N, C-alpha and C positions, 0 to 999 in steps of 0.2 A: 504494500500500500504506500502511496506517495505521502511524504510528510506534508503537513498543513502548509499551504502557501505555495505548493509546487504542483505543476501540472503533470500529465501522464508522461511527458518526455523528461521530467526532472527540472525543467526551468520554471521561472516564476510565471504565474498566470496573470497576464496583463491585458488590458483593453485600451487601445490607443495609447496616448501618452500618460494616462492617469495611473497612479500607483494605488488608488483606492481599491482596486479589484485584486490586489495581490494577496488575498487571504483564503480563497475558496479552491479546494482541490477539484479537479475535473473528474466527474463520474460519467460513464456512458449512460445513455438512456436505457431504462430497463426494457428488455425484450421479453422477459418471462416473469410471471407472478405465481408464487406459491402461497396458498392461504392455509393457515392453521387455526382452527376454531377449537379452543379448549372447552370441552363440555363437562369434564370431570376433574378430580384432583390430579390424576396422572394419565389421562387419555382424552382424545378428541378426534377430529377429522382433519385430514390433510387433503387439499384439492389442488389440482394442477391441470391445465389444458394448454396444449400447443399443437396446432394442426390437427392431425388425426389421433394424437396421443392424449388420453384422458386418464387421470388418476384421481380416485376418490376413495380414500382408505383410512382405516383407524391408525392413529399415531399415538405414541407414548413419550413420556419424559419422567425424570426423577422429580417427584413433587417437592423434595427438599432443596433442590437447586434449579428451579425452573426460571427461565428468562422472563423478563417483563413483556407485557402486551405492548406491541409497537409495530411500526412499519420499518423493516430493516432493508435499506437500499444498498446497492453495491456488493451484493452477494455473488458467489461464483461456484460453478461446477469445478470440482477438484478431486483429489485423492488424499485421504488422511495419512499423515506420516506415521502415526503411532498405532494404527489398527489395520488388520488385514481382512480381505473379503473371505467369508466363510466357505466359499466354494473354490475360488481360483487361487487363493493365497497371495494375490497381489495386494497392493495398498487399497484400502477400502474406498469405493466410490462414495462421494458425499457432496453436499452443498455447504459451503462455508459462509457463515454470517459474521463478518468482521466487526460489526457494530454491537453485536450481542455480547454481554458480559456474564460470566458465571457468577451468580450471586454470592457475595461474601468473600470472593477471591480477587476480583478485578481481572481475572484471566479472560482473554478473548479467544476461547477455544470451543465455540459452539458450532455444531454442524447438524445437518439433517443427514442421517445415514441409516443403513439397515439395522433392524433389531426385531426381536420377537415380542417384547413387552418392556415395561418400565425399567426392569433390571438391566437392560442393555444401555441405559442412559446415565451419563455423569453430568447431566444438564442439557445434553443434546436432545433433539427431536428424532425419534426413531420410527421407521415404518418397515413393513414386510419387504424382504429382499427383492422379490419379483417386481413389486410396485416401485421400489427405489430405482431399480435398473431401467424401468420404463421412463421414469421422470429424468434420470441422469442422462440417458441416451438421447433424449429429445432436446437437450440444452447444448448449445454451442456458442462460442468456443470454450475450451478449457480456460479457467482463470479469467473469464471475460468481464467480471464485475457487472453483469447485465441481468441479474436476478433480483427481484424484490420479494421478500418474505414478509407477509402480513400475519401477525400473531394477535388473535383476539381472545377474549374470555378470561 
């Protein structure tokens, strides 16, 4: 992620000769939206549609470290460094939420990734592996910062 006051190329964000605009990082327009509606203490519904791909599935999280309800922009399709895919053994496919903070820690390590229930979460949002792969495959490019995740409830 670029430091505050820097654009995607690493230089200052400027507009004409004015220095008043040298404070906002550039984010690409969101091409994809994922909605998470928390309907219970540790579960809810995750919805995503892009072209012919539609995901409407149960999602879970650890109720002790759940992220706040908010619109998280600048999210990305990625692979997790510290977790592996349960089938392939490769780094686990995920959506990274860089603005989300693990409550009580300040750590910015929140993802949407595969999981079978709330025990698979350390603050992340987890969904069934097959549904995760449908969602993940539909999003391009990798590390595009072009996903918005809306968390409600």
